C-alpha positions in Angstrom: -28.3 -50.2 -59.8 -25.7 -50.4 -56.9 -26.7 -54.2 -56.2 -23.9 -55.5 -58.4 -21.1 -53.0 -56.8 -18.7 -55.2 -54.6 -18.0 -51.7 -52.7 -21.3 -51.2 -52.1 -21.8 -54.9 -51.1 -19.1 -54.6 -48.2 -20.2 -51.6 -46.7 -23.9 -52.5 -46.0 -22.6 -55.8 -45.0 -20.1 -54.0 -42.6 -23.2 -51.8 -41.2 -25.3 -54.8 -40.8 -22.8 -56.7 -38.9 -22.3 -53.7 -36.7 -25.7 -53.1 -35.7 -26.4 -57.0 -35.3 -23.5 -56.9 -32.7 -25.1 -53.9 -31.1 -28.5 -55.7 -31.0 -26.9 -58.6 -29.3 -25.2 -56.3 -26.7 -28.4 -55.2 -26.0 -30.4 -58.3 -25.8 -27.6 -59.7 -23.3 -28.2 -57.0 -20.8 -25.6 -56.1 -18.1 -24.0 -53.0 -17.7 -23.1 -52.4 -21.5 -26.7 -52.8 -22.3 -27.1 -49.0 -21.8 -24.1 -47.9 -23.7 -24.7 -50.5 -26.6 -28.7 -48.8 -26.4 -26.9 -45.6 -27.2 -24.9 -46.7 -29.7 -27.6 -48.4 -31.5 -29.6 -44.9 -31.3 -27.0 -43.1 -32.9 -26.3 -45.8 -35.5 -30.1 -45.6 -36.3 -30.0 -42.0 -36.6 -26.8 -42.0 -38.6 -27.9 -44.6 -41.0 -31.3 -42.7 -41.5 -29.6 -40.0 -43.0 -27.2 -42.3 -44.9 -30.5 -43.9 -46.4 -31.5 -40.6 -47.3 -28.7 -39.2 -48.9 -28.6 -42.5 -50.9 -31.8 -42.2 -52.3 -31.2 -38.7 -53.7 -28.4 -39.9 -55.3 -29.9 -42.5 -56.9 -32.5 -40.1 -58.3 -29.8 -38.0 -59.9 -28.3 -41.3 -61.4 -31.7 -42.2 -62.9 -32.4 -38.8 -64.0 -29.5 -38.5 -66.1 
């Protein structure tokens, strides 16, 4: 339903790129690894809630 929406597609790509860069930072190690891990955990929690909200919103649109 939202797959054709350019704004949604751009936002998903932005989120994926941010997560990808955090994963790369974690894999590289070093002093920034712990910071990247904390940011990755925070992003995971935020994405969990965003996904639940989007699921609820799509259910409302389908019901209408």
